[in-house]
C-alpha positions in Angstrom: 1.1 -10.6 8.4 -0.7 -7.2 8.7 2.6 -5.5 8.9 3.8 -6.9 5.4 0.6 -6.4 3.8 1.1 -2.7 5.0 4.9 -2.5 4.0 3.8 -3.7 0.6 1.0 -1.2 0.3 2.9 1.6 0.5 5.8 0.3 -1.5 3.2 -0.4 -3.9 2.0 3.2 -3.2 5.0 5.2 -4.0 5.5 3.2 -7.1 2.3 4.4 -8.5 3.4 7.6 -7.7 6.8 7.4 -9.6 5.1 6.1 -12.7 2.4 8.8 -12.2 5.6 11.6 -12.1 7.2 9.5 -15.1 4.2 9.4 -17.1 3.7 13.6 -16.3 7.0 14.2 -17.9 6.9 11.6 -20.6 9.7 9.4 -19.4 9.5 6.0 -20.0 8.8 3.7 -16.9 7.4 0.4 -16.2 3.3 0.1 -16.0 3.8 -2.3 -13.4 2.4 -0.2 -10.7 -0.5 1.4 -12.5 -2.2 -1.8 -14.2 -2.0 -3.3 -10.4 -3.2 -0.1 -8.8 -6.3 -1.7 -7.6 -4.6 -4.9 -6.2 -2.5 -2.2 -4.1 -4.6 -0.3 -2.9 -6.5 -3.7 -1.6 -3.3 -4.8 0.4 -2.8 -1.3 1.9 -6.3 -1.1 3.3 -5.8 -4.4 4.7 -2.4 -3.8 6.4 -4.0 0.0 7.5 -7.4 -1.6 8.9 -5.8 -5.1 10.3 -3.1 -2.3 11.9 -6.1 -0.5 13.6 -7.9 -3.4 14.8 -4.5 -4.4 16.1 -3.8 -1.5 18.4 -7.5 -1.6 19.7 -7.1 -4.7 20.5 -3.8 -3.8 22.7 -4.6 -0.9 24.1 -7.6 -2.8 25.8 -5.5 -5.6 26.9 -6.6 -8.8 24.6 -4.0 -8.9 22.3 
């Protein structure tokens, strides 16, 4: 589940970057990624923090 959050977070981050580039050049592009930017940051943070916790546990032999 953590890896899914990480992947979804990165996809939404890429979508926000594409939206920002399109807005800069005044091109029409859906605002879906900018409308949900807080949600995508939370999902990405959960994925990153969860991945780090799992990596630490694997190094200590507890996972």
